[in-house]
A tleap script that builds the chain and sets N, CA, C and O, in Angstrom:
source leaprc.protein.ff14SB
mol = sequence {
  NMET LYS LYS VAL PHE PHE ALA ILE SER ILE
  ILE LEU LEU ASN ILE VAL LEU PHE ALA GLY
  PRO THR MET ALA ALA THR THR HIE TYR ASN
  GLN ASP VAL THR ALA TYR VAL GLY LYS ARG
  GLU GLY HIE GLY GLY MET LEU PHE PRO ASN
  GLU GLN TYR GLU THR VAL ALA ILE HIE GLN
  LYS SER SER SER ASP ARG ASN PRO ILE TYR
  LYS PHE GLY THR THR LEU ARG THR HIE SER
  ALA LEU ASN LEU PRO GLY TYR GLY THR LYS
  SER VAL PHE THR ILE THR ASP THR GLY ASP
  LEU PHE GLY ILE HIE SER ARG TYR TRP PHE
  ASP VAL TYR PHE GLY THR ASP THR THR THR
  ASN ARG LYS ASN ALA ASN THR PHE GLY THR
  ASN ASN ASN ILE PRO VAL THR TYR THR VAL
  TYR CASN
}
set mol.1.N position { -47.370 25.968 10.387 }
set mol.1.CA position { -46.335 26.157 9.398 }
set mol.1.C position { -44.963 25.802 9.977 }
set mol.1.O position { -44.131 25.206 9.292 }
set mol.2.N position { -44.732 26.171 11.244 }
set mol.2.CA position { -43.456 25.851 11.887 }
set mol.2.C position { -43.266 24.343 11.997 }
set mol.2.O position { -42.153 23.843 11.832 }
set mol.3.N position { -44.355 23.612 12.278 }
set mol.3.CA position { -44.258 22.158 12.393 }
set mol.3.C position { -43.888 21.526 11.053 }
set mol.3.O position { -43.085 20.594 11.004 }
set mol.4.N position { -44.470 22.028 9.973 }
set mol.4.CA position { -44.169 21.492 8.648 }
set mol.4.C position { -42.711 21.774 8.301 }
set mol.4.O position { -42.006 20.892 7.812 }
set mol.5.N position { -42.259 22.996 8.552 }
set mol.5.CA position { -40.871 23.365 8.282 }
set mol.5.C position { -39.918 22.489 9.102 }
set mol.5.O position { -38.900 22.024 8.589 }
set mol.6.N position { -40.252 22.268 10.368 }
set mol.6.CA position { -39.415 21.436 11.236 }
set mol.6.C position { -39.363 20.002 10.712 }
set mol.6.O position { -38.292 19.396 10.676 }
set mol.7.N position { -40.507 19.455 10.308 }
set mol.7.CA position { -40.562 18.094 9.797 }
set mol.7.C position { -39.736 17.951 8.510 }
set mol.7.O position { -39.004 16.976 8.344 }
set mol.8.N position { -39.857 18.920 7.612 }
set mol.8.CA position { -39.085 18.892 6.367 }
set mol.8.C position { -37.593 19.004 6.677 }
set mol.8.O position { -36.779 18.327 6.048 }
set mol.9.N position { -37.233 19.843 7.630 }
set mol.9.CA position { -35.829 19.996 8.018 }
set mol.9.C position { -35.260 18.690 8.551 }
set mol.9.O position { -34.133 18.325 8.216 }
set mol.10.N position { -36.018 17.986 9.369 }
set mol.10.CA position { -35.574 16.705 9.927 }
set mol.10.C position { -35.394 15.679 8.805 }
set mol.10.O position { -34.415 14.933 8.804 }
set mol.11.N position { -36.318 15.634 7.861 }
set mol.11.CA position { -36.212 14.693 6.740 }
set mol.11.C position { -34.975 14.991 5.911 }
set mol.11.O position { -34.222 14.077 5.575 }
set mol.12.N position { -34.756 16.257 5.576 }
set mol.12.CA position { -33.582 16.634 4.792 }
set mol.12.C position { -32.287 16.322 5.534 }
set mol.12.O position { -31.324 15.857 4.923 }
set mol.13.N position { -32.250 16.567 6.819 }
set mol.13.CA position { -31.071 16.269 7.624 }
set mol.13.C position { -30.779 14.770 7.603 }
set mol.13.O position { -29.621 14.372 7.477 }
set mol.14.N position { -31.799 13.942 7.724 }
set mol.14.CA position { -31.610 12.490 7.667 }
set mol.14.C position { -31.099 12.040 6.307 }
set mol.14.O position { -30.264 11.139 6.229 }
set mol.15.N position { -31.582 12.648 5.248 }
set mol.15.CA position { -31.106 12.301 3.907 }
set mol.15.C position { -29.629 12.622 3.783 }
set mol.15.O position { -28.851 11.810 3.282 }
set mol.16.N position { -29.241 13.805 4.240 }
set mol.16.CA position { -27.840 14.224 4.147 }
set mol.16.C position { -26.944 13.339 5.014 }
set mol.16.O position { -25.868 12.933 4.575 }
set mol.17.N position { -27.374 13.039 6.234 }
set mol.17.CA position { -26.539 12.271 7.163 }
set mol.17.C position { -26.452 10.791 6.806 }
set mol.17.O position { -25.391 10.183 6.946 }
set mol.18.N position { -27.540 10.216 6.354 }
set mol.18.CA position { -27.559 8.775 6.195 }
set mol.18.C position { -27.473 8.292 4.751 }
set mol.18.O position { -27.027 7.169 4.515 }
set mol.19.N position { -27.875 9.084 3.805 }
set mol.19.CA position { -27.772 8.666 2.411 }
set mol.19.C position { -26.347 8.842 1.920 }
set mol.19.O position { -25.804 7.959 1.256 }
set mol.20.N position { -25.738 9.969 2.240 }
set mol.20.CA position { -24.361 10.235 1.855 }
set mol.20.C position { -24.187 10.264 0.352 }
set mol.20.O position { -25.117 9.969 -0.398 }
set mol.21.N position { -22.998 10.619 -0.080 }
set mol.21.CA position { -22.742 10.663 -1.514 }
set mol.21.C position { -22.603 9.253 -2.092 }
set mol.21.O position { -22.259 8.307 -1.383 }
set mol.22.N position { -22.870 9.136 -3.359 }
set mol.22.CA position { -22.674 7.863 -4.038 }
set mol.22.C position { -21.178 7.608 -4.152 }
set mol.22.O position { -20.416 8.499 -4.529 }
set mol.23.N position { -20.763 6.400 -3.829 }
set mol.23.CA position { -19.340 6.081 -3.866 }
set mol.23.C position { -18.966 5.541 -5.243 }
set mol.23.O position { -19.603 4.625 -5.763 }
set mol.24.N position { -17.929 6.123 -5.814 }
set mol.24.CA position { -17.389 5.613 -7.072 }
set mol.24.C position { -16.261 4.653 -6.743 }
set mol.24.O position { -15.539 4.844 -5.764 }
set mol.25.N position { -16.113 3.639 -7.548 }
set mol.25.CA position { -15.058 2.658 -7.317 }
set mol.25.C position { -14.092 2.664 -8.494 }
set mol.25.O position { -14.502 2.741 -9.653 }
set mol.26.N position { -12.806 2.582 -8.179 }
set mol.26.CA position { -11.760 2.495 -9.192 }
set mol.26.C position { -10.876 1.301 -8.845 }
set mol.26.O position { -10.428 1.170 -7.706 }
set mol.27.N position { -10.626 0.438 -9.815 }
set mol.27.CA position { -9.802 -0.744 -9.590 }
set mol.27.C position { -8.469 -0.588 -10.303 }
set mol.27.O position { -8.404 -0.136 -11.446 }
set mol.28.N position { -7.406 -0.973 -9.602 }
set mol.28.CA position { -6.054 -0.971 -10.168 }
set mol.28.C position { -5.529 -2.407 -10.116 }
set mol.28.O position { -5.589 -3.072 -9.082 }
set mol.29.N position { -5.020 -2.860 -11.247 }
set mol.29.CA position { -4.577 -4.242 -11.389 }
set mol.29.C position { -3.053 -4.349 -11.307 }
set mol.29.O position { -2.331 -3.464 -11.765 }
set mol.30.N position { -2.579 -5.446 -10.717 }
set mol.30.CA position { -1.149 -5.797 -10.699 }
set mol.30.C position { -0.253 -4.671 -10.180 }
set mol.30.O position { 0.699 -4.266 -10.846 }
set mol.31.N position { -0.564 -4.180 -9.003 }
set mol.31.CA position { 0.192 -3.090 -8.397 }
set mol.31.C position { 1.115 -3.615 -7.300 }
set mol.31.O position { 0.846 -4.636 -6.667 }
set mol.32.N position { 2.213 -2.883 -7.096 }
set mol.32.CA position { 3.136 -3.215 -6.013 }
set mol.32.C position { 2.520 -2.829 -4.677 }
set mol.32.O position { 1.739 -1.882 -4.589 }
set mol.33.N position { 2.880 -3.572 -3.643 }
set mol.33.CA position { 2.506 -3.209 -2.278 }
set mol.33.C position { 3.757 -3.351 -1.418 }
set mol.33.O position { 4.472 -4.349 -1.501 }
set mol.34.N position { 4.006 -2.351 -0.604 }
set mol.34.CA position { 5.183 -2.321 0.256 }
set mol.34.C position { 4.735 -2.087 1.696 }
set mol.34.O position { 3.539 -2.006 1.973 }
set mol.35.N position { 5.694 -1.978 2.605 }
set mol.35.CA position { 5.397 -1.756 4.019 }
set mol.35.C position { 6.332 -0.684 4.556 }
set mol.35.O position { 7.457 -0.528 4.080 }
set mol.36.N position { 5.858 0.048 5.549 }
set mol.36.CA position { 6.713 1.064 6.160 }
set mol.36.C position { 6.395 1.223 7.641 }
set mol.36.O position { 5.321 0.848 8.110 }
set mol.37.N position { 7.357 1.789 8.364 }
set mol.37.CA position { 7.188 2.161 9.761 }
set mol.37.C position { 7.458 3.652 9.862 }
set mol.37.O position { 8.156 4.218 9.022 }
set mol.38.N position { 6.909 4.285 10.883 }
set mol.38.CA position { 7.117 5.721 11.045 }
set mol.38.C position { 6.185 6.303 12.085 }
set mol.38.O position { 5.651 5.597 12.940 }
set mol.39.N position { 6.006 7.594 11.993 }
set mol.39.CA position { 5.164 8.313 12.954 }
set mol.39.C position { 3.690 8.034 12.711 }
set mol.39.O position { 3.279 7.698 11.600 }
set mol.40.N position { 2.904 8.180 13.768 }
set mol.40.CA position { 1.450 8.019 13.626 }
set mol.40.C position { 0.848 9.147 12.812 }
set mol.40.O position { -0.138 8.946 12.102 }
set mol.41.N position { 1.431 10.329 12.907 }
set mol.41.CA position { 0.890 11.456 12.154 }
set mol.41.C position { 1.589 11.539 10.804 }
set mol.41.O position { 2.707 12.041 10.689 }
set mol.42.N position { 0.902 11.034 9.794 }
set mol.42.CA position { 1.428 11.107 8.435 }
set mol.42.C position { 0.950 12.376 7.763 }
set mol.42.O position { 0.637 13.360 8.433 }
set mol.43.N position { 0.894 12.358 6.466 }
set mol.43.CA position { 0.471 13.542 5.726 }
set mol.43.C position { -1.008 13.838 5.891 }
set mol.43.O position { -1.450 14.941 5.571 }
set mol.44.N position { -1.786 12.878 6.385 }
set mol.44.CA position { -3.205 13.100 6.665 }
set mol.44.C position { -3.422 13.869 7.953 }
set mol.44.O position { -4.547 14.259 8.262 }
set mol.45.N position { -2.346 14.091 8.713 }
set mol.45.CA position { -2.418 14.885 9.939 }
set mol.45.C position { -3.219 14.220 11.039 }
set mol.45.O position { -3.436 13.009 11.035 }
set mol.46.N position { -3.651 15.038 11.978 }
set mol.46.CA position { -4.391 14.530 13.139 }
set mol.46.C position { -5.773 14.018 12.758 }
set mol.46.O position { -6.332 13.174 13.458 }
set mol.47.N position { -6.330 14.514 11.664 }
set mol.47.CA position { -7.656 14.076 11.236 }
set mol.47.C position { -7.623 12.630 10.712 }
set mol.47.O position { -8.582 11.879 10.886 }
set mol.48.N position { -6.513 12.253 10.074 }
set mol.48.CA position { -6.347 10.911 9.522 }
set mol.48.C position { -5.011 10.337 9.975 }
set mol.48.O position { -4.087 10.236 9.168 }
set mol.49.N position { -4.885 9.956 11.249 }
set mol.49.CA position { -3.606 9.410 11.731 }
set mol.49.C position { -3.355 8.011 11.175 }
set mol.49.O position { -4.288 7.282 10.836 }
set mol.50.N position { -2.080 7.656 11.092 }
set mol.50.CA position { -1.703 6.304 10.692 }
set mol.50.C position { -2.039 5.346 11.832 }
set mol.50.O position { -1.758 5.632 12.996 }
set mol.51.N position { -2.638 4.212 11.493 }
set mol.51.CA position { -2.981 3.177 12.466 }
set mol.51.C position { -2.345 1.871 12.015 }
set mol.51.O position { -2.504 1.453 10.868 }
set mol.52.N position { -1.625 1.234 12.928 }
set mol.52.CA position { -0.908 0.003 12.613 }
set mol.52.C position { -1.817 -1.040 11.968 }
set mol.52.O position { -2.863 -1.392 12.514 }
set mol.53.N position { -1.406 -1.526 10.808 }
set mol.53.CA position { -2.093 -2.553 10.028 }
set mol.53.C position { -3.476 -2.126 9.521 }
set mol.53.O position { -4.195 -2.943 8.945 }
set mol.54.N position { -3.849 -0.891 9.720 }
set mol.54.CA position { -5.169 -0.408 9.307 }
set mol.54.C position { -5.086 0.567 8.147 }
set mol.54.O position { -6.031 0.690 7.368 }
set mol.55.N position { -3.955 1.264 8.025 }
set mol.55.CA position { -3.886 2.358 7.068 }
set mol.55.C position { -2.743 2.186 6.077 }
set mol.55.O position { -1.809 1.414 6.294 }
set mol.56.N position { -2.851 2.940 4.973 }
set mol.56.CA position { -1.857 2.861 3.913 }
set mol.56.C position { -1.493 4.256 3.410 }
set mol.56.O position { -2.237 5.224 3.572 }
set mol.57.N position { -0.312 4.312 2.790 }
set mol.57.CA position { 0.120 5.497 2.058 }
set mol.57.C position { 0.001 5.175 0.572 }
set mol.57.O position { 0.229 4.039 0.155 }
set mol.58.N position { -0.357 6.178 -0.220 }
set mol.58.CA position { -0.420 5.996 -1.670 }
set mol.58.C position { 0.325 7.147 -2.336 }
set mol.58.O position { 0.848 8.039 -1.667 }
set mol.59.N position { 0.362 7.109 -3.637 }
set mol.59.CA position { 1.041 8.097 -4.464 }
set mol.59.C position { 0.503 9.508 -4.190 }
set mol.59.O position { -0.709 9.701 -4.098 }
set mol.60.N position { 1.389 10.478 -4.061 }
set mol.60.CA position { 0.935 11.863 -3.937 }
set mol.60.C position { 0.681 12.436 -5.326 }
set mol.60.O position { 1.162 11.893 -6.321 }
set mol.61.N position { -0.082 13.544 -5.396 }
set mol.61.CA position { -0.490 14.102 -6.689 }
set mol.61.C position { 0.686 14.601 -7.527 }
set mol.61.O position { 0.746 14.348 -8.730 }
set mol.62.N position { 1.614 15.305 -6.893 }
set mol.62.CA position { 2.765 15.842 -7.640 }
set mol.62.C position { 3.856 16.199 -6.644 }
set mol.62.O position { 3.662 16.080 -5.434 }
set mol.63.N position { 5.007 16.640 -7.154 }
set mol.63.CA position { 6.096 17.020 -6.253 }
set mol.63.C position { 5.752 18.261 -5.446 }
set mol.63.O position { 6.323 18.474 -4.377 }
set mol.64.N position { 4.834 19.082 -5.932 }
set mol.64.CA position { 4.442 20.285 -5.187 }
set mol.64.C position { 3.129 20.106 -4.433 }
set mol.64.O position { 2.761 20.972 -3.638 }
set mol.65.N position { 2.416 19.010 -4.660 }
set mol.65.CA position { 1.138 18.753 -3.991 }
set mol.65.C position { 1.222 17.399 -3.304 }
set mol.65.O position { 1.121 16.356 -3.951 }
set mol.66.N position { 1.410 17.422 -1.976 }
set mol.66.CA position { 1.588 16.181 -1.219 }
set mol.66.C position { 0.281 15.471 -0.907 }
set mol.66.O position { 0.283 14.441 -0.232 }
set mol.67.N position { -0.837 16.007 -1.388 }
set mol.67.CA position { -2.113 15.324 -1.193 }
set mol.67.C position { -2.108 14.027 -1.993 }
set mol.67.O position { -1.474 13.947 -3.045 }
set mol.68.N position { -2.816 13.007 -1.494 }
set mol.68.CA position { -2.832 11.726 -2.196 }
set mol.68.C position { -3.691 11.794 -3.456 }
set mol.68.O position { -4.545 12.670 -3.590 }
set mol.69.N position { -3.455 10.855 -4.382 }
set mol.69.CA position { -4.245 10.809 -5.605 }
set mol.69.C position { -5.705 10.474 -5.299 }
set mol.69.O position { -6.590 10.778 -6.099 }
set mol.70.N position { -5.964 9.850 -4.141 }
set mol.70.CA position { -7.317 9.655 -3.623 }
set mol.70.C position { -7.368 10.345 -2.275 }
set mol.70.O position { -6.356 10.404 -1.576 }
set mol.71.N position { -8.519 10.866 -1.896 }
set mol.71.CA position { -8.651 11.651 -0.663 }
set mol.71.C position { -8.261 10.834 0.576 }
set mol.71.O position { -8.444 9.618 0.632 }
set mol.72.N position { -7.716 11.557 1.570 }
set mol.72.CA position { -7.478 10.927 2.870 }
set mol.72.C position { -8.815 10.401 3.385 }
set mol.72.O position { -9.846 11.057 3.239 }
set mol.73.N position { -8.790 9.227 3.980 }
set mol.73.CA position { -10.006 8.613 4.500 }
set mol.73.C position { -10.675 7.663 3.519 }
set mol.73.O position { -11.634 6.982 3.882 }
set mol.74.N position { -10.188 7.604 2.283 }
set mol.74.CA position { -10.748 6.708 1.270 }
set mol.74.C position { -10.440 5.254 1.632 }
set mol.74.O position { -9.352 4.942 2.117 }
set mol.75.N position { -11.404 4.376 1.391 }
set mol.75.CA position { -11.231 2.948 1.647 }
set mol.75.C position { -10.565 2.270 0.455 }
set mol.75.O position { -10.920 2.513 -0.698 }
set mol.76.N position { -9.606 1.428 0.756 }
set mol.76.CA position { -8.897 0.627 -0.240 }
set mol.76.C position { -9.110 -0.835 0.132 }
set mol.76.O position { -8.852 -1.228 1.270 }
set mol.77.N position { -9.583 -1.650 -0.823 }
set mol.77.CA position { -9.844 -3.070 -0.561 }
set mol.77.C position { -9.083 -3.911 -1.581 }
set mol.77.O position { -9.292 -3.788 -2.788 }
set mol.78.N position { -8.189 -4.776 -1.070 }
set mol.78.CA position { -7.465 -5.673 -1.963 }
set mol.78.C position { -8.389 -6.824 -2.364 }
set mol.78.O position { -9.263 -7.215 -1.590 }
set mol.79.N position { -8.200 -7.365 -3.562 }
set mol.79.CA position { -9.057 -8.444 -4.038 }
set mol.79.C position { -8.698 -9.771 -3.390 }
set mol.79.O position { -9.523 -10.683 -3.341 }
set mol.80.N position { -7.474 -9.882 -2.893 }
set mol.80.CA position { -7.035 -11.039 -2.105 }
set mol.80.C position { -6.441 -10.508 -0.811 }
set mol.80.O position { -5.750 -9.489 -0.813 }
set mol.81.N position { -6.707 -11.191 0.284 }
set mol.81.CA position { -6.184 -10.744 1.579 }
set mol.81.C position { -4.660 -10.778 1.590 }
set mol.81.O position { -4.045 -11.678 1.018 }
set mol.82.N position { -4.062 -9.792 2.244 }
set mol.82.CA position { -2.613 -9.743 2.404 }
set mol.82.C position { -2.235 -10.401 3.724 }
set mol.82.O position { -2.946 -10.248 4.718 }
set mol.83.N position { -1.139 -11.122 3.744 }
set mol.83.CA position { -0.638 -11.721 4.973 }
set mol.83.C position { 0.330 -10.722 5.605 }
set mol.83.O position { 1.433 -10.515 5.099 }
set mol.84.N position { -0.082 -10.108 6.702 }
set mol.84.CA position { 0.714 -9.089 7.376 }
set mol.84.C position { 1.412 -9.683 8.592 }
set mol.84.O position { 0.750 -9.977 9.587 }
set mol.85.N position { 2.742 -9.871 8.543 }
set mol.85.CA position { 3.468 -10.418 9.691 }
set mol.85.C position { 3.205 -9.587 10.957 }
set mol.85.O position { 3.270 -8.358 10.937 }
set mol.86.N position { 2.911 -10.280 12.037 }
set mol.86.CA position { 2.602 -9.606 13.299 }
set mol.86.C position { 1.127 -9.299 13.462 }
set mol.86.O position { 0.703 -8.824 14.516 }
set mol.87.N position { 0.342 -9.565 12.429 }
set mol.87.CA position { -1.098 -9.265 12.476 }
set mol.87.C position { -1.941 -10.444 12.009 }
set mol.87.O position { -2.789 -10.936 12.754 }
set mol.88.N position { -1.718 -10.888 10.807 }
set mol.88.CA position { -2.547 -11.916 10.178 }
set mol.88.C position { -2.938 -11.445 8.789 }
set mol.88.O position { -2.181 -10.717 8.147 }
set mol.89.N position { -4.117 -11.851 8.314 }
set mol.89.CA position { -4.546 -11.445 6.979 }
set mol.89.C position { -5.505 -10.269 7.053 }
set mol.89.O position { -6.257 -10.109 8.014 }
set mol.90.N position { -5.455 -9.447 6.003 }
set mol.90.CA position { -6.294 -8.249 5.963 }
set mol.90.C position { -6.455 -7.817 4.512 }
set mol.90.O position { -5.551 -7.991 3.695 }
set mol.91.N position { -7.631 -7.245 4.200 }
set mol.91.CA position { -7.856 -6.766 2.837 }
set mol.91.C position { -8.466 -5.371 2.760 }
set mol.91.O position { -8.592 -4.828 1.662 }
set mol.92.N position { -8.849 -4.771 3.888 }
set mol.92.CA position { -9.460 -3.443 3.867 }
set mol.92.C position { -8.586 -2.468 4.647 }
set mol.92.O position { -8.211 -2.728 5.791 }
set mol.93.N position { -8.268 -1.339 4.008 }
set mol.93.CA position { -7.395 -0.328 4.601 }
set mol.93.C position { -7.979 1.061 4.346 }
set mol.93.O position { -8.875 1.227 3.519 }
set mol.94.N position { -7.459 2.052 5.064 }
set mol.94.CA position { -7.857 3.442 4.872 }
set mol.94.C position { -6.632 4.255 4.471 }
set mol.94.O position { -5.555 4.076 5.040 }
set mol.95.N position { -6.786 5.135 3.511 }
set mol.95.CA position { -5.681 5.983 3.054 }
set mol.95.C position { -5.485 7.139 4.031 }
set mol.95.O position { -6.392 7.945 4.241 }
set mol.96.N position { -4.279 7.214 4.634 }
set mol.96.CA position { -3.982 8.272 5.599 }
set mol.96.C position { -2.649 8.962 5.352 }
set mol.96.O position { -2.288 9.889 6.078 }
set mol.97.N position { -1.920 8.526 4.346 }
set mol.97.CA position { -0.565 9.049 4.169 }
set mol.97.C position { -0.203 9.000 2.683 }
set mol.97.O position { -0.888 8.363 1.882 }
set mol.98.N position { 0.880 9.681 2.338 }
set mol.98.CA position { 1.403 9.621 0.974 }
set mol.98.C position { 2.857 9.181 1.022 }
set mol.98.O position { 3.543 9.331 2.033 }
set mol.99.N position { 3.301 8.636 -0.092 }
set mol.99.CA position { 4.667 8.159 -0.178 }
set mol.99.C position { 5.413 8.827 -1.315 }
set mol.99.O position { 4.984 9.844 -1.861 }
set mol.100.N position { 6.531 8.234 -1.652 }
set mol.100.CA position { 7.447 8.766 -2.647 }
set mol.100.C position { 6.791 8.892 -4.021 }
set mol.100.O position { 6.229 7.928 -4.541 }
set mol.101.N position { 6.867 10.072 -4.592 }
set mol.101.CA position { 6.304 10.334 -5.913 }
set mol.101.C position { 7.111 9.671 -7.018 }
set mol.101.O position { 6.545 9.218 -8.013 }
set mol.102.N position { 8.415 9.611 -6.854 }
set mol.102.CA position { 9.282 9.125 -7.925 }
set mol.102.C position { 9.929 7.788 -7.577 }
set mol.102.O position { 11.086 7.549 -7.921 }
set mol.103.N position { 9.192 6.921 -6.899 }
set mol.103.CA position { 9.731 5.623 -6.500 }
set mol.103.C position { 9.866 4.677 -7.670 }
set mol.103.O position { 9.557 5.021 -8.811 }
set mol.104.N position { 10.325 3.499 -7.373 }
set mol.104.CA position { 10.556 2.490 -8.408 }
set mol.104.C position { 9.383 1.524 -8.525 }
set mol.104.O position { 9.483 0.500 -9.201 }
set mol.105.N position { 8.290 1.844 -7.879 }
set mol.105.CA position { 7.140 0.945 -7.840 }
set mol.105.C position { 6.124 1.290 -8.929 }
set mol.105.O position { 6.246 2.306 -9.613 }
set mol.106.N position { 5.136 0.436 -9.072 }
set mol.106.CA position { 4.079 0.658 -10.053 }
set mol.106.C position { 3.342 1.963 -9.762 }
set mol.106.O position { 3.400 2.476 -8.645 }
set mol.107.N position { 2.661 2.487 -10.750 }
set mol.107.CA position { 2.022 3.812 -10.658 }
set mol.107.C position { 1.033 3.912 -9.493 }
set mol.107.O position { 0.972 4.951 -8.835 }
set mol.108.N position { 0.277 2.882 -9.230 }
set mol.108.CA position { -0.743 2.931 -8.177 }
set mol.108.C position { -0.416 2.011 -7.003 }
set mol.108.O position { -1.313 1.424 -6.397 }
set mol.109.N position { 0.887 1.887 -6.681 }
set mol.109.CA position { 1.319 1.085 -5.538 }
set mol.109.C position { 0.711 1.654 -4.256 }
set mol.109.O position { 0.223 2.784 -4.238 }
set mol.110.N position { 0.748 0.864 -3.192 }
set mol.110.CA position { 0.419 1.400 -1.866 }
set mol.110.C position { 1.346 0.781 -0.843 }
set mol.110.O position { 1.970 -0.253 -1.081 }
set mol.111.N position { 1.418 1.435 0.295 }
set mol.111.CA position { 2.391 1.143 1.336 }
set mol.111.C position { 1.637 0.934 2.651 }
set mol.111.O position { 1.034 1.876 3.164 }
set mol.112.N position { 1.657 -0.277 3.204 }
set mol.112.CA position { 0.939 -0.593 4.441 }
set mol.112.C position { 1.734 -0.081 5.639 }
set mol.112.O position { 2.942 -0.298 5.732 }
set mol.113.N position { 1.048 0.599 6.552 }
set mol.113.CA position { 1.695 1.129 7.764 }
set mol.113.C position { 1.785 0.018 8.809 }
set mol.113.O position { 0.767 -0.509 9.255 }
set mol.114.N position { 3.033 -0.336 9.200 }
set mol.114.CA position { 3.285 -1.403 10.166 }
set mol.114.C position { 3.531 -0.876 11.573 }
set mol.114.O position { 3.950 -1.635 12.447 }
set mol.115.N position { 3.282 0.389 11.805 }
set mol.115.CA position { 3.408 0.945 13.150 }
set mol.115.C position { 4.626 1.841 13.308 }
set mol.115.O position { 5.346 2.129 12.352 }
set mol.116.N position { 4.828 2.270 14.540 }
set mol.116.CA position { 5.969 3.137 14.839 }
set mol.116.C position { 7.272 2.369 14.645 }
set mol.116.O position { 7.274 1.140 14.570 }
set mol.117.N position { 8.360 3.092 14.567 }
set mol.117.CA position { 9.654 2.485 14.243 }
set mol.117.C position { 10.261 1.791 15.462 }
set mol.117.O position { 11.060 2.370 16.198 }
set mol.118.N position { 9.853 0.526 15.651 }
set mol.118.CA position { 10.435 -0.314 16.692 }
set mol.118.C position { 11.131 -1.487 15.990 }
set mol.118.O position { 10.906 -1.729 14.804 }
set mol.119.N position { 11.962 -2.200 16.719 }
set mol.119.CA position { 12.662 -3.343 16.142 }
set mol.119.C position { 11.674 -4.375 15.594 }
set mol.119.O position { 11.856 -4.876 14.484 }
set mol.120.N position { 10.637 -4.694 16.359 }
set mol.120.CA position { 9.658 -5.698 15.943 }
set mol.120.C position { 8.884 -5.235 14.717 }
set mol.120.O position { 8.727 -5.992 13.760 }
set mol.121.N position { 8.399 -4.000 14.738 }
set mol.121.CA position { 7.622 -3.500 13.599 }
set mol.121.C position { 8.474 -3.417 12.334 }
set mol.121.O position { 7.999 -3.744 11.246 }
set mol.122.N position { 9.719 -2.985 12.467 }
set mol.122.CA position { 10.615 -2.906 11.314 }
set mol.122.C position { 10.870 -4.311 10.748 }
set mol.122.O position { 10.880 -4.505 9.533 }
set mol.123.N position { 11.075 -5.287 11.645 }
set mol.123.CA position { 11.294 -6.676 11.219 }
set mol.123.C position { 10.055 -7.192 10.477 }
set mol.123.O position { 10.188 -7.811 9.422 }
set mol.124.N position { 8.855 -6.946 11.013 }
set mol.124.CA position { 7.623 -7.392 10.362 }
set mol.124.C position { 7.441 -6.730 8.996 }
set mol.124.O position { 7.034 -7.390 8.040 }
set mol.125.N position { 7.739 -5.434 8.898 }
set mol.125.CA position { 7.630 -4.723 7.614 }
set mol.125.C position { 8.617 -5.280 6.602 }
set mol.125.O position { 8.270 -5.470 5.436 }
set mol.126.N position { 9.848 -5.545 7.039 }
set mol.126.CA position { 10.851 -6.117 6.129 }
set mol.126.C position { 10.457 -7.522 5.679 }
set mol.126.O position { 10.642 -7.875 4.515 }
set mol.127.N position { 9.919 -8.317 6.588 }
set mol.127.CA position { 9.459 -9.658 6.235 }
set mol.127.C position { 8.337 -9.570 5.203 }
set mol.127.O position { 8.324 -10.324 4.230 }
set mol.128.N position { 7.406 -8.658 5.416 }
set mol.128.CA position { 6.320 -8.463 4.450 }
set mol.128.C position { 6.893 -8.088 3.086 }
set mol.128.O position { 6.492 -8.662 2.073 }
set mol.129.N position { 7.811 -7.147 3.046 }
set mol.129.CA position { 8.407 -6.705 1.790 }
set mol.129.C position { 9.168 -7.810 1.087 }
set mol.129.O position { 9.138 -7.906 -0.140 }
set mol.130.N position { 9.848 -8.640 1.851 }
set mol.130.CA position { 10.637 -9.736 1.281 }
set mol.130.C position { 9.737 -10.832 0.713 }
set mol.130.O position { 10.042 -11.418 -0.326 }
set mol.131.N position { 8.631 -11.103 1.398 }
set mol.131.CA position { 7.759 -12.213 1.002 }
set mol.131.C position { 6.645 -11.808 0.043 }
set mol.131.O position { 5.921 -12.670 -0.454 }
set mol.132.N position { 6.497 -10.529 -0.222 }
set mol.132.CA position { 5.360 -10.073 -1.004 }
set mol.132.C position { 5.810 -9.554 -2.368 }
set mol.132.O position { 5.861 -8.344 -2.590 }
set mol.133.N position { 6.131 -10.456 -3.264 }
set mol.133.CA position { 6.571 -10.063 -4.605 }
set mol.133.C position { 5.483 -10.240 -5.649 }
set mol.133.O position { 5.736 -10.051 -6.839 }
set mol.134.N position { 4.279 -10.599 -5.228 }
set mol.134.CA position { 3.177 -10.821 -6.155 }
set mol.134.C position { 2.393 -9.518 -6.306 }
set mol.134.O position { 1.989 -8.928 -5.303 }
set mol.135.N position { 2.172 -9.059 -7.536 }
set mol.135.CA position { 1.373 -7.835 -7.724 }
set mol.135.C position { -0.029 -7.999 -7.150 }
set mol.135.O position { -0.585 -9.097 -7.158 }
set mol.136.N position { -0.593 -6.912 -6.658 }
set mol.136.CA position { -1.880 -6.914 -5.987 }
set mol.136.C position { -2.892 -6.111 -6.798 }
set mol.136.O position { -2.567 -5.063 -7.355 }
set mol.137.N position { -4.110 -6.610 -6.856 }
set mol.137.CA position { -5.218 -5.880 -7.460 }
set mol.137.C position { -6.078 -5.351 -6.320 }
set mol.137.O position { -6.373 -6.072 -5.367 }
set mol.138.N position { -6.474 -4.093 -6.423 }
set mol.138.CA position { -7.292 -3.496 -5.372 }
set mol.138.C position { -8.280 -2.499 -5.963 }
set mol.138.O position { -8.134 -2.041 -7.096 }
set mol.139.N position { -9.284 -2.181 -5.164 }
set mol.139.CA position { -10.295 -1.193 -5.536 }
set mol.139.C position { -10.341 -0.124 -4.462 }
set mol.139.O position { -10.301 -0.425 -3.269 }
set mol.140.N position { -10.425 1.129 -4.893 }
set mol.140.CA position { -10.624 2.239 -3.964 }
set mol.140.C position { -12.058 2.711 -4.119 }
set mol.140.O position { -12.605 2.740 -5.221 }
set mol.141.N position { -12.660 3.084 -2.988 }
set mol.141.CA position { -14.047 3.552 -2.952 }
set mol.141.C position { -14.030 5.001 -2.497 }
set mol.141.O position { -13.883 5.287 -1.309 }
set mol.142.N position { -14.183 5.920 -3.456 }
set mol.142.CA position { -14.128 7.343 -3.107 }
set mol.142.C position { -15.351 8.084 -3.546 }
set mol.142.O position { -15.455 9.291 -3.325 }
savepdb mol mol.pdb
quit
């Protein structure tokens, strides 16, 4: 009986670890994309640190809830690769931070993290912002 219980436990553990939850996808069309520099520890904290050219900030839920509209760690994929000065092209990012709730950007804009606040990173972020006036379509997988 112990062997059967152990075998069933191993099977269930594998299902939980490897099957995972079904991912839902949401697509947002014609959204603004911006760039920012700052600390590695954003609103996602130590569990979801900001990584240069890898992570993004998105809209927070409300003025009293700084959590993002999609969970920290959610994958965001642009439908066309973005040209990131200082890096190259990229289309897959992870949500690790939140940005301004009342900004002048589209409702589902996102903000690419260009690294800590250095002269080079700030210049690359500004170049990206200046050259990127085309709305972006992206899908989040949560």
